[in-house]
C-alpha positions as CSV (number, residue, x, y, z in Angstrom):
1,M,-23.4,-2.9,30.3
2,P,-22.6,1.2,31.1
3,S,-25.1,2.7,33.6
4,V,-27.8,5.5,32.0
5,A,-25.5,8.2,33.3
6,E,-22.2,6.6,31.8
7,K,-21.1,8.3,28.3
8,I,-20.2,5.7,25.7
9,D,-16.3,6.1,24.8
10,S,-15.7,2.9,22.8
11,L,-17.0,2.6,18.6
12,H,-17.1,-1.2,19.7
13,D,-19.6,-0.6,22.8
14,A,-21.5,1.9,21.3
15,V,-22.4,-0.7,18.7
16,E,-23.0,-2.9,21.3
17,A,-25.1,-1.1,23.1
18,L,-26.9,0.0,19.8
19,Q,-27.4,-4.2,19.1
20,A,-28.7,-4.7,22.0
21,A,-31.3,-1.7,22.1
22,S,-32.5,-2.7,18.5
23,T,-34.0,-5.8,20.1
24,T,-35.1,-4.3,23.7
25,P,-38.5,-2.2,23.8
26,V,-38.1,0.6,24.9
27,K,-39.3,0.3,28.4
28,Q,-37.1,-2.5,29.3
29,R,-33.6,-0.8,28.5
30,S,-30.8,-0.1,31.0
31,V,-29.4,2.4,28.6
32,K,-30.7,5.4,26.8
33,V,-30.5,4.2,22.8
34,S,-29.6,7.9,22.3
35,V,-26.3,7.8,24.3
36,A,-25.1,4.7,22.3
37,V,-26.3,7.0,18.5
38,D,-24.9,9.9,19.9
39,A,-21.1,7.7,20.2
40,I,-21.7,6.0,17.2
41,C,-22.2,9.4,15.6
42,R,-19.4,11.4,17.2
43,H,-16.9,8.7,16.0
44,A,-18.1,8.1,12.6
45,F,-18.0,11.8,12.0
46,E,-14.5,12.0,13.7
47,D,-12.4,9.1,11.9
48,G,-15.1,7.3,10.0
49,L,-16.3,3.8,10.5
50,D,-14.3,0.7,10.1
51,P,-15.6,-2.3,7.8
52,A,-16.2,-4.6,10.8
53,S,-18.4,-1.5,12.5
54,L,-20.3,-0.5,9.5
55,Q,-21.1,-3.7,8.9
56,A,-23.0,-4.5,11.6
57,I,-24.8,-1.1,12.2
58,I,-25.8,-1.8,8.2
59,K,-26.9,-5.3,9.8
60,I,-29.5,-3.2,12.1
61,V,-30.6,-0.9,10.5
62,T,-31.5,-3.1,6.9
63,R,-34.4,-5.1,9.2
64,K,-37.1,-3.8,11.8
65,T,-36.3,-3.4,15.2
66,E,-37.2,-1.6,17.9
67,L,-35.3,1.3,17.1
68,D,-37.2,4.8,16.7
69,Q,-37.5,6.7,13.6
70,T,-35.1,9.5,14.6
71,S,-32.4,7.5,16.3
72,L,-32.2,5.3,12.7
73,T,-32.0,8.6,10.5
74,N,-29.5,10.3,12.7
75,I,-27.2,6.7,12.4
76,I,-28.1,6.7,8.5
77,K,-27.1,10.7,7.9
78,N,-24.1,9.9,9.8
79,L,-22.3,6.8,8.1
80,Y,-18.9,7.8,7.1
81,P,-17.0,4.5,5.9
82,A,-13.5,5.3,6.7
83,Q,-12.4,2.9,3.7
84,R,-13.7,1.6,0.9
85,V,-17.0,0.3,1.0
86,P,-17.5,-3.9,0.9
87,A,-19.5,-5.6,-1.7
88,D,-21.2,-7.3,1.4
89,V,-22.6,-4.2,3.1
90,V,-23.8,-3.5,-0.5
91,I,-25.8,-6.6,-1.0
92,A,-26.9,-6.1,3.0
93,V,-28.4,-2.8,2.3
94,V,-29.9,-3.8,-1.3
95,S,-31.4,-7.0,0.7
96,G,-33.0,-4.9,3.2
97,L,-35.3,-3.0,0.7
98,G,-38.9,-3.9,-0.3
99,Q,-41.9,-5.0,1.3
100,G,-42.4,-7.6,4.5
101,K,-42.7,-8.0,7.8
102,T,-38.7,-8.0,8.6
103,K,-38.1,-4.8,6.4
104,P,-37.4,-1.7,7.7
105,S,-39.6,1.3,7.7
106,S,-40.2,3.1,4.3
107,P,-38.5,6.1,5.4
108,T,-35.4,4.3,6.1
109,Q,-35.4,2.3,3.4
110,T,-35.2,5.8,1.2
111,L,-32.1,7.0,3.4
112,L,-30.3,3.6,2.6
113,V,-30.9,3.9,-0.7
114,K,-29.3,7.8,-0.8
115,W,-26.7,6.8,1.4
116,L,-26.2,4.1,-1.7
117,I,-25.4,7.4,-4.0
118,T,-23.5,9.1,-1.8
119,I,-21.1,6.6,-1.3
120,Y,-21.3,4.9,-4.9
121,E,-17.4,6.3,-5.9
122,V,-15.7,4.6,-3.0
123,L,-17.1,1.1,-3.4
124,E,-14.6,-1.3,-2.9
125,D,-16.0,-3.2,-6.0
126,A,-17.8,-1.3,-8.6
127,T,-19.4,-3.7,-9.9
128,V,-21.2,-5.1,-7.1
129,L,-24.8,-2.5,-7.8
130,S,-24.5,-3.8,-11.6
131,R,-24.8,-7.3,-10.4
132,L,-27.5,-6.1,-8.3
133,Y,-29.3,-4.5,-11.4
134,G,-32.2,-6.6,-11.5
135,V,-33.1,-6.5,-8.2
136,L,-33.2,-2.9,-7.9
137,F,-35.3,-2.5,-11.4
138,A,-37.8,-4.3,-10.2
139,M,-38.6,-2.5,-7.1
140,L,-39.3,0.6,-9.2
141,D,-43.1,-0.7,-8.6
142,M,-42.3,0.8,-5.0
143,I,-44.0,4.3,-5.3
144,S,-42.0,5.5,-1.9
145,L,-38.6,4.1,-3.4
146,R,-38.9,4.8,-7.1
147,T,-37.3,8.5,-7.0
148,P,-33.9,7.4,-5.4
149,I,-34.4,4.1,-7.3
150,C,-34.0,6.0,-10.8
151,Y,-31.4,8.1,-9.7
152,L,-29.1,5.1,-8.4
153,L,-29.8,2.8,-11.5
154,S,-28.7,6.2,-13.7
155,L,-25.3,6.2,-12.4
156,V,-25.3,2.0,-12.1
157,T,-26.5,1.7,-16.0
158,R,-24.6,0.2,-18.8
159,R,-25.4,-1.2,-22.1
160,K,-25.9,-4.8,-20.9
161,H,-28.7,-4.1,-18.7
162,V,-30.4,-2.1,-21.0
163,R,-33.3,-4.8,-22.3
164,P,-36.4,-4.5,-24.2
165,F,-38.6,-5.6,-21.4
166,R,-37.1,-3.2,-19.1
167,I,-37.4,-0.5,-21.6
168,Q,-41.3,-1.0,-22.0
169,Q,-41.7,-1.0,-18.2
170,L,-40.3,1.9,-18.1
171,L,-42.4,4.0,-20.7
172,E,-45.4,2.4,-18.8
173,L,-44.6,3.4,-15.8
174,S,-43.5,6.9,-17.4
175,R,-46.9,7.5,-19.0
176,G,-48.4,6.3,-15.7
177,M,-46.3,9.0,-13.9
178,S,-47.0,11.6,-15.8
179,N,-43.5,11.7,-16.9
180,E,-41.9,11.9,-13.1
181,P,-38.7,13.7,-13.8
182,A,-36.7,10.9,-11.9
183,L,-38.1,8.4,-14.2
184,Q,-37.4,10.7,-17.7
185,G,-33.8,10.3,-16.5
186,L,-33.4,7.3,-16.2
187,L,-35.0,7.1,-19.6
188,R,-32.8,9.4,-21.5
189,I,-29.9,7.3,-20.1
190,Y,-31.8,4.3,-22.0
191,K,-32.1,6.4,-24.7
192,D,-27.9,6.9,-24.8
193,Y,-27.6,3.5,-26.1
194,Y,-30.7,2.9,-27.7
195,P,-31.5,6.2,-29.5
196,D,-34.7,4.7,-31.1
197,I,-36.7,5.0,-27.7
198,I,-39.3,7.6,-27.5
199,V,-39.3,9.5,-24.3
200,G,-41.4,12.4,-23.0
201,S,-41.7,15.4,-25.0
202,S,-40.3,17.4,-21.6
203,G,-37.0,18.9,-21.6
204,L,-35.0,17.4,-18.8
205,S,-35.7,19.6,-15.6
206,R,-33.2,19.6,-12.7
207,G,-35.2,16.6,-10.8
208,S,-34.0,14.4,-13.9
209,F,-30.6,14.4,-12.5
210,P,-29.4,12.1,-9.3
211,P,-28.8,14.6,-6.9
212,H,-25.1,15.6,-5.6
213,P,-24.5,15.0,-1.8
214,N,-24.3,17.5,0.5
215,P,-21.2,19.3,-0.2
216,E,-20.6,19.5,3.6
217,W,-21.4,15.5,3.7
218,R,-18.8,14.8,0.8
219,T,-16.0,17.5,2.3
220,R,-16.3,15.2,5.2
221,L,-16.3,11.9,4.2
222,L,-13.3,12.8,1.7
223,A,-11.3,14.3,4.6
224,I,-11.7,11.0,6.5
225,Q,-10.8,8.4,3.6
226,E,-7.9,10.6,2.8
227,A,-6.9,10.6,6.7
228,S,-7.6,6.8,6.9
229,A,-5.4,6.0,3.6
230,R,-2.6,8.2,4.9
231,R,-2.4,6.1,8.0
232,A,-2.6,2.8,5.9
233,E,0.3,4.6,3.8
234,G,-2.0,4.1,0.9
235,R,-3.4,6.8,-1.3
236,K,-6.7,6.0,-3.3
237,G,-8.1,8.9,-5.8
238,Q,-12.4,9.0,-5.9
239,H,-12.5,9.0,-9.6
240,N,-9.7,6.7,-11.4
241,G,-10.0,7.8,-14.3
242,F,-11.4,4.9,-16.4
243,R,-14.9,6.3,-15.9
244,V,-16.9,8.6,-17.8
245,L,-17.0,12.5,-15.8
246,R,-20.2,13.3,-14.8
247,L,-20.7,16.3,-12.9
248,G,-24.6,17.2,-12.7
249,S,-27.3,18.7,-14.0
250,K,-26.1,22.5,-12.8
251,R,-22.8,22.4,-14.0
252,S,-23.6,20.9,-17.1
253,K,-26.1,23.8,-18.3
254,A,-23.5,26.2,-17.1
255,S,-20.4,24.7,-19.1
256,I,-19.7,25.6,-22.4
257,I,-17.8,22.1,-23.0
258,P,-20.4,19.4,-22.5
259,E,-20.1,15.9,-21.1
260,V,-19.6,13.1,-23.0
261,H,-22.6,11.3,-24.6
262,T,-22.8,8.9,-27.4
263,F,-25.9,9.9,-29.8
264,Y,-26.0,7.4,-32.4
265,A,-24.6,4.3,-30.6
266,N,-26.6,0.9,-31.9
267,E,-26.7,-2.4,-30.4
268,S,-23.2,-4.0,-32.1
269,S,-21.3,-0.5,-31.0
270,V,-19.4,0.2,-27.5
271,T,-19.8,3.5,-26.2
272,L,-17.2,5.3,-23.7
273,E,-20.3,5.7,-21.1
274,E,-19.6,1.5,-21.0
275,I,-16.2,1.6,-20.1
276,D,-15.5,1.4,-16.6
277,S,-12.1,-0.5,-15.6
278,V,-8.7,-0.2,-17.7
279,D,-9.3,-3.9,-18.9
280,D,-12.4,-2.7,-20.6
281,L,-10.8,0.5,-22.1
282,V,-7.9,-1.8,-23.8
283,G,-9.9,-4.6,-24.8
284,K,-12.9,-2.6,-26.2
285,L,-10.5,0.1,-27.7
286,D,-10.9,-0.4,-31.4
287,K,-14.5,-0.6,-31.1
288,I,-15.6,2.6,-29.2
289,E,-17.5,5.1,-31.2
290,L,-16.2,8.8,-30.6
291,P,-18.8,10.6,-28.6
292,G,-21.5,13.5,-30.4
293,Q,-19.7,16.1,-29.2
294,I,-15.5,15.6,-29.3
295,I,-14.4,18.9,-27.6
296,S,-15.4,17.0,-24.0
297,F,-12.1,15.3,-24.0
298,L,-10.8,19.1,-22.6
299,R,-12.5,18.2,-19.4
300,D,-12.9,14.2,-19.5
301,P,-10.2,11.9,-18.2
302,L,-11.3,8.9,-20.3
303,L,-11.8,10.7,-23.5
304,Q,-8.8,12.0,-23.1
305,K,-6.5,8.7,-22.6
306,Y,-9.2,7.4,-25.5
307,L,-8.0,9.7,-28.1
308,S,-4.1,9.4,-26.9
309,L,-4.5,5.8,-27.5
310,N,-6.4,6.2,-30.2
311,P,-5.9,9.0,-32.1
312,S,-8.2,9.8,-35.2
313,K,-7.8,12.3,-38.1
314,T,-11.6,13.1,-38.0
315,A,-11.6,13.9,-34.2
316,S,-8.5,15.9,-34.7
317,T,-10.4,17.8,-37.1
318,R,-13.6,18.3,-35.6
319,I,-11.7,19.5,-32.5
320,D,-9.7,22.2,-34.2
321,L,-12.9,23.1,-36.0
322,W,-14.9,23.5,-32.7
323,L,-11.5,25.5,-31.1
324,S,-11.0,27.7,-33.6
325,A,-14.9,28.9,-33.7
326,C,-14.7,29.5,-30.0
327,L,-11.7,31.1,-30.0
328,E,-11.7,33.2,-32.9
329,D,-14.8,34.6,-31.2
330,E,-12.5,35.5,-28.2
331,F,-9.9,37.2,-30.4
332,E,-12.3,39.5,-31.8
333,A,-13.5,40.3,-28.5
334,A,-10.0,41.4,-27.4
335,K,-8.9,42.9,-30.1
336,Q,-12.1,45.7,-29.6
337,G,-11.3,45.8,-25.8
338,A,-13.8,44.0,-24.5
339,T,-13.9,42.3,-21.2
340,P,-12.9,38.2,-21.8
341,S,-16.2,36.0,-21.7
342,V,-16.7,33.4,-18.4
343,S,-16.6,30.7,-21.9
344,L,-12.9,31.6,-22.4
345,S,-11.9,30.9,-19.3
346,E,-13.2,27.5,-18.9
347,I,-11.7,26.9,-22.9
348,L,-8.2,27.6,-21.8
349,E,-8.6,25.5,-17.9
350,G,-9.5,22.9,-20.8
351,I,-6.8,23.3,-22.6
352,L,-4.6,23.4,-19.9
353,S,-5.7,20.1,-18.6
354,H,-5.6,18.5,-22.1
355,T,-1.5,20.2,-22.3
356,R,-0.8,18.4,-18.8
357,Y,-1.7,15.1,-20.2
358,T,0.2,15.4,-23.1
359,K,2.9,17.5,-22.3
360,S,2.5,19.2,-25.5
361,I,0.3,23.0,-27.1
362,L,-2.8,22.1,-29.4
363,P,-1.8,23.5,-32.4
364,V,-4.9,25.6,-32.3
365,A,-4.2,27.2,-28.8
366,D,-0.5,27.7,-29.9
367,A,-1.8,29.9,-32.8
368,F,-4.4,31.4,-30.8
369,L,-2.3,32.2,-28.2
370,K,0.5,34.0,-30.7
371,A,-2.6,36.5,-31.7
372,Y,-4.5,37.2,-28.6
373,L,-1.1,37.8,-26.2
374,P,-0.8,41.7,-27.7
375,F,-4.3,42.3,-26.8
376,W,-4.1,40.9,-23.4
377,D,-4.4,42.5,-20.3
378,G,-2.0,40.7,-18.4
379,L,-4.6,39.9,-15.6
380,A,-7.6,37.6,-17.0
381,N,-7.3,34.0,-17.1
382,D,-3.3,34.3,-16.4
383,D,-3.1,31.1,-14.3
384,A,-4.5,29.1,-17.3
385,I,-2.0,31.2,-19.9
386,L,0.9,31.0,-18.2
387,N,0.4,27.3,-17.5
388,I,0.0,26.2,-21.2
389,L,2.9,28.5,-22.3
390,A,5.3,26.8,-19.8
391,F,4.7,23.4,-22.3
392,L,6.3,25.2,-25.1
393,P,9.0,23.1,-26.9
394,I,12.6,23.9,-26.6
395,Q,13.3,26.6,-29.8
396,S,14.9,29.8,-30.1
397,F,14.9,32.2,-26.9
398,Q,14.8,35.4,-29.0
399,D,11.9,33.9,-31.3
400,V,10.0,32.4,-28.6
401,H,10.5,35.6,-26.0
402,S,9.5,38.0,-29.2
403,T,6.5,35.6,-30.1
404,Y,5.1,35.2,-26.5
405,F,6.8,36.5,-23.5
406,A,7.7,40.1,-24.3
407,S,3.7,40.2,-25.1
408,I,3.6,38.6,-21.7
409,E,6.3,40.4,-19.4
410,A,5.0,44.3,-20.7
411,A,1.2,42.9,-20.2
412,M,1.8,41.8,-16.2
413,V,4.4,44.7,-15.5
414,S,1.9,47.0,-16.4
415,Q,-1.1,45.5,-14.6
416,N,0.0,43.0,-11.6
417,P,1.4,43.9,-8.6
418,Y,2.7,40.4,-8.2
419,A,3.9,40.5,-11.8
420,H,7.5,39.5,-11.1
421,Q,7.2,36.7,-8.9
422,R,4.9,35.6,-11.3
423,L,6.8,35.9,-14.2
424,L,9.6,33.9,-12.1
425,T,7.6,31.1,-11.1
426,F,6.7,30.9,-15.0
427,Y,10.2,30.5,-16.4
428,T,10.9,27.9,-13.6
429,S,8.0,26.0,-15.0
430,L,9.1,26.5,-18.7
431,M,13.2,25.7,-17.7
432,R,12.1,22.4,-16.1
433,H,9.9,21.6,-19.3
434,W,12.9,21.8,-20.8
435,T,15.3,20.1,-19.0
436,V,13.1,17.1,-19.0
437,L,13.0,17.4,-22.8
438,A,16.4,18.0,-23.1
439,S,17.0,14.5,-20.9
440,S,15.3,12.7,-22.9
441,Q,16.6,13.8,-26.0
442,A,19.8,13.4,-25.2
443,S,19.8,9.5,-25.8
444,T,17.3,9.9,-29.1
445,P,18.2,11.6,-32.6
446,T,16.7,14.8,-32.5
447,P,16.1,17.5,-35.1
448,A,18.0,20.3,-33.3
449,P,21.8,19.1,-32.8
450,P,23.1,19.2,-29.2
451,S,24.9,22.5,-29.5
452,Q,21.5,24.1,-30.4
453,I,19.7,23.0,-27.4
454,T,22.4,24.1,-25.3
455,K,22.1,28.0,-26.9
456,H,18.4,27.8,-26.2
457,I,18.8,26.9,-22.6
458,T,21.9,29.2,-22.1
459,D,19.5,31.9,-23.7
460,L,17.0,30.8,-21.3
461,I,18.5,31.3,-18.2
462,N,20.2,34.6,-18.9
463,H,17.4,36.1,-19.7
464,V,15.7,34.9,-16.6
465,S,19.3,36.3,-14.6
466,T,19.0,39.7,-16.4
467,L,15.3,40.3,-15.3
468,S,16.0,38.6,-11.8
469,L,19.4,41.4,-11.3
470,S,16.9,44.2,-12.5
471,I,14.1,43.4,-10.5
472,L,16.1,42.7,-7.2
473,S,18.0,46.4,-8.1
474,A,14.8,48.0,-8.2
475,L,12.3,47.2,-5.9
476,P,13.2,47.6,-2.0
477,Y,13.9,44.1,-0.1
478,H,10.4,44.2,2.1
479,S,8.7,44.3,-1.4
480,N,10.7,41.7,-2.8
481,S,10.9,38.8,-0.4
482,P,8.2,36.4,-2.7
483,V,10.5,37.3,-6.0
484,I,13.7,36.5,-4.1
485,S,12.0,33.0,-2.7
486,S,10.9,32.5,-6.9
487,L,14.5,33.2,-8.1
488,L,16.2,30.6,-5.4
489,S,13.6,28.2,-6.7
490,F,14.6,28.8,-10.2
491,Y,18.5,28.6,-9.4
492,E,17.5,24.9,-7.4
493,L,16.2,23.4,-10.2
494,L,18.9,24.9,-12.2
495,S,21.8,23.8,-10.0
496,V,20.7,19.6,-10.1
497,S,19.7,20.0,-13.6
498,S,23.4,20.0,-15.6
499,L,23.9,17.1,-17.9
500,P,27.4,16.9,-19.8
501,N,26.9,18.3,-23.4
502,I,23.2,19.2,-23.2
503,I,22.3,21.4,-20.2
504,P,25.6,23.7,-19.3
505,I,26.3,24.5,-15.8
506,V,25.9,28.3,-15.8
507,L,26.1,30.3,-12.7
508,P,24.2,33.2,-11.3
509,T,26.1,36.1,-11.9
510,P,28.1,37.5,-9.2
511,H,26.5,40.8,-8.6
512,L,23.1,38.8,-8.2
513,T,24.9,35.9,-5.6
514,Y,26.9,38.7,-3.3
515,L,23.1,40.0,-3.3
516,L,21.8,37.3,-2.4
517,L,24.6,35.9,-0.2
518,T,24.2,39.2,2.4
519,S,20.5,39.1,2.3
520,P,18.8,40.0,5.6
521,S,17.3,36.5,5.8
522,L,18.3,33.3,7.1
523,A,16.0,31.2,4.4
524,T,17.5,33.1,1.8
525,L,21.0,32.5,3.3
526,S,20.8,28.8,3.6
527,R,18.6,27.9,0.5
528,L,21.6,30.0,-1.5
529,C,24.3,28.0,0.0
530,T,21.9,24.9,-1.1
531,I,22.8,26.1,-4.7
532,L,26.3,26.7,-4.2
533,A,26.6,23.4,-2.8
534,N,24.5,21.8,-5.6
535,Y,27.1,23.7,-8.3
536,K,29.9,22.1,-6.3
537,N,29.0,18.8,-6.8
538,A,27.8,19.4,-10.6
539,F,31.4,20.2,-10.9
540,D,32.7,17.4,-8.9
541,T,30.3,14.5,-10.8
542,H,31.0,16.3,-14.5
543,P,33.5,14.6,-16.7
544,T,37.3,16.0,-16.9
545,P,38.7,17.8,-17.4
546,I,36.4,20.9,-16.8
547,S,38.4,23.2,-19.0
548,A,37.1,21.2,-22.2
549,Y,33.5,22.3,-21.6
550,Y,33.9,25.8,-19.9
551,P,36.4,28.3,-19.9
552,V,38.9,29.0,-16.8
553,T,36.5,32.5,-15.9
554,T,33.6,30.2,-15.5
555,T,35.7,28.2,-12.7
556,N,37.5,30.9,-11.5
557,M,34.5,32.6,-10.7
558,F,32.8,30.0,-9.3
559,N,35.4,29.2,-7.0
560,G,35.3,32.9,-6.3
561,Y,31.6,32.7,-4.9
562,L,32.8,29.7,-2.4
563,M,36.0,31.5,-1.3
564,D,33.9,34.2,-0.4
565,S,31.4,32.4,1.2
566,C,33.5,30.3,3.6
567,N,35.6,33.8,4.1
568,L,32.6,35.2,5.4
569,L,30.6,32.2,7.3
570,W,33.8,30.1,8.5
571,R,37.5,31.7,8.1
572,S,36.9,34.8,9.5
573,R,38.1,36.7,6.3
574,A,35.1,38.6,5.5
575,L,35.1,41.0,2.6
576,L,38.7,40.1,2.2
577,T,40.9,40.0,-1.5
578,V,43.9,38.7,-0.7
579,D,43.2,34.8,-1.7
580,A,42.9,33.5,-5.1
581,N,39.7,34.4,-6.7
582,A,37.9,36.4,-4.0
583,L,36.5,39.3,-4.8
584,G,35.8,40.6,-1.3
585,I,31.9,40.3,-2.2
586,F,32.8,43.2,-4.4
587,C,33.1,45.6,-1.4
588,A,35.6,48.4,-2.4
589,P,38.6,49.0,0.0
590,P,37.8,52.4,1.5
591,V,34.0,51.1,2.7
592,R,36.0,47.8,4.1
593,E,38.4,49.9,6.1
594,S,35.3,52.5,7.2
595,L,33.5,49.6,8.4
596,Q,36.7,48.5,10.1
597,N,36.9,51.7,12.1
598,Y,33.3,51.6,13.1
599,F,33.7,48.5,14.3
600,T,36.9,49.2,16.7
601,A,35.2,52.3,17.7
602,L,32.7,50.0,18.9
603,D,34.7,47.5,21.1
604,R,38.4,46.5,20.7
605,E,38.0,43.3,20.1
606,Y,35.5,43.5,17.3
607,V,36.9,43.2,14.1
608,L,35.4,43.6,10.6
609,S,36.9,39.8,9.4
610,S,34.6,37.9,11.9
611,A,31.8,40.2,12.3
612,F,29.6,37.8,9.7
613,G,30.9,34.7,11.4
614,L,28.5,31.5,12.8
615,S,29.3,33.8,16.2
616,H,28.5,37.5,15.1
617,N,26.1,37.2,12.3
618,A,23.0,38.7,12.7
619,L,21.3,36.1,11.2
620,L,22.7,33.4,13.1
621,A,24.2,35.1,16.5
622,A,21.2,33.4,18.6
623,L,21.0,30.3,16.9
624,S,24.7,30.2,17.1
625,A,24.4,30.8,20.7
626,A,21.7,28.2,21.7
627,A,23.9,25.6,19.8
628,W,26.2,26.0,22.4
629,S,24.5,25.9,25.0
630,A,23.4,22.7,24.3
631,L,26.8,21.5,23.1
632,E,28.2,23.2,26.9
633,E,25.7,21.1,28.9
634,A,26.4,17.9,26.6
635,E,30.1,18.4,27.3
636,I,30.0,18.9,31.2
637,Q,27.9,15.6,31.4
638,H,30.1,13.9,29.1
639,Q,33.7,15.5,31.0
640,N,32.2,15.0,34.2
641,L,31.6,18.5,35.6
642,D,30.2,20.0,38.4
643,A,27.1,21.8,37.0
644,N,27.2,24.6,39.4
645,D,30.4,25.0,39.9
646,V,31.9,25.0,36.4
647,I,32.7,28.3,34.5
648,R,30.2,29.3,32.1
649,H,31.5,30.9,28.9
650,K,29.6,34.1,27.9
651,G,29.6,34.3,24.5
652,P,30.5,35.4,21.9
653,V,32.3,32.3,21.0
654,L,35.5,32.7,20.0
655,Q,38.6,30.5,19.1
656,R,40.5,32.1,21.9
657,T,37.7,32.6,24.4
658,L,37.4,28.7,23.9
659,T,40.9,28.4,25.2
660,V,40.7,30.7,28.1
661,L,37.6,29.5,29.3
662,G,39.2,25.4,29.4
663,K,42.1,27.2,31.6
664,E,39.7,28.7,33.9
665,G,37.8,25.7,34.8
666,G,35.2,25.6,32.1
667,V,34.3,22.7,29.4
668,E,36.9,22.0,27.3
669,V,35.7,22.0,23.3
670,T,37.8,23.1,20.3
671,F,36.6,25.9,18.0
672,K,36.1,23.2,14.8
673,Q,33.5,21.6,17.3
674,Y,31.9,24.2,18.3
675,R,31.4,25.2,14.8
676,V,30.5,22.2,13.6
677,Q,27.8,21.6,16.2
678,V,26.5,25.0,14.9
679,L,26.1,23.3,11.5
680,K,24.4,20.3,12.6
681,W,22.3,22.4,15.1
682,L,20.8,25.1,12.1
683,D,20.5,21.7,10.1
684,A,18.3,20.2,12.2
685,R,16.1,23.6,12.3
686,G,15.7,23.8,8.7
687,C,18.8,25.9,7.4
688,G,20.6,23.0,6.5
689,G,22.3,24.9,3.6
690,I,25.1,26.3,5.4
691,K,26.2,22.6,6.5
692,E,26.0,21.4,2.8
693,L,28.2,24.3,1.6
694,M,31.0,23.9,4.4
695,F,31.0,20.5,4.0
696,A,31.1,20.3,0.5
697,T,34.1,22.9,0.4
698,M,36.1,22.5,3.5
699,T,38.3,19.6,2.8
700,G,37.9,17.0,5.3
701,L,35.7,18.5,7.2
702,K,32.5,15.7,6.8
703,D,34.9,13.1,7.0
704,A,36.3,14.3,10.3
705,T,32.7,14.6,11.7
706,A,31.1,11.5,10.6
């Protein structure tokens, strides 16, 4: 056993030391109990307690021991489970409650009940406390445990637990305790299932609701469990979506959207509050009573599932009436120039939650946005509004633009400094939704013929292309780099979304392509190359003949993109137009001639045609040099050369300099071998787009280097 001065590093050793200390009087211990307690708390806070350690510690703290109260308090307050809490741990905790010579002290029992409340949502078996309901209810006679036990029972109570004798006992306790808040809160849970119960006349106070766990404690617990789940290669959410969501008293009072409560239940009915699993929901789907305020569905996942699986005209009417009343007030306020209320933010967030779940916009919300957007300031609730509209169905782009997008663009550009990026991100989300809808409609009959769907999508793409080119032309580069990233995200999606006869291959315009190709950003260049490689693959896998689907001008334009990109980066023929379809990235002959004269004046061997290649490109030169150094060292070893005597290449690497290097005693490497090494070097460092494009375009390159 460690000496007094030693620090315990192992959790197993710390638990063993605590076990020994718990049965040994203070004066007879060879190890300070604080050493073991500190080690356990440290391990629990950093990594959480595994089930075996948690069970061993619970066994110690749930009985009377020689440990002091301070040590027990510190341990219980740091009982962070690394995984879901097993049922036997919960049973052990409950068995440690009550009166008896072997039971822990009252403060310890109170802490243990509060711990059960904090870990309620991470129980391995959600029904274990339900099975122990009678045991917990019987402990309400203990004054020291009554309040936390009421809070715990408020979380556990379901219809099957509500019995006449328990109602009678709670009413007697309530009258004797002068409307104690915790008892009143539990009684009102019972009233949800049996409305005829008479409860105290006082309203619900903050003490009527189970307290929230310490936010820092809760955050740490979730972080520990997520890390543990990742290590176990399986992540589990904290709310299973098949239980009514409870957010507590403070959030409920401040919210315009109420929590789910069924007020007119009877003994034969089933309420959503009773559901706690998918089997429960499926088995009782046709028997569930609608809650008192159906609008709770905007926030409650279980009610959303229920309404989707069991649609009701009554529920739809109630939802429309509630939303119409609230949104009408917000619309009238917007027409008068008033600031949007906090309630509108919450309603729009709720509508967005429902829209994401159903992938369609509520008709009443759609009607509100049509009327509201002309008065919108471009700033308030912009996230929610844009994310909702990203789920608009496929329709005429001219109509949808005049109805929604024209107002959005005008409002955002005039008020929001980040409007351009936000607009491109929005159009990307809309494009993603439309491509998903178009793909699903390709195999099913639809009201709109494929040609109309294709036209609607094409019009959207053309609008984004025009908008993007306008933005890039108007703004200096240092201020539009986020815009470029959003634009590239749009074309990355577009380049992999084509579907014959439904989603066409629509290329970016030449000016936009060449503007990005000459961008002073390596990330932009690499992403553009990936996009071009994706388009190349789309054409290669498209049904033939291509001319039956696309005009010759489209394929010639794309071949021009490929030719100019390869001339620029690979073939040392930058800005030339002598090759078929090459446009020389629109560099006018007088400009090219002036640039060539400038380069020649700097160095007779420095020519414009190779200035953008892998060795000389301002974005790639440093990485190319590093790639060459690694290749040179590898070849020295492979060719059995003396590292001290071998002639080193001084750079930049060219085909001619490599030939000279081999003759003068350096490594013998071909120019193609060097360039492939650079492509692989870039790929390994997150710039794989250039490699993808070269391998997709240069015939035989990929096979030759496999």
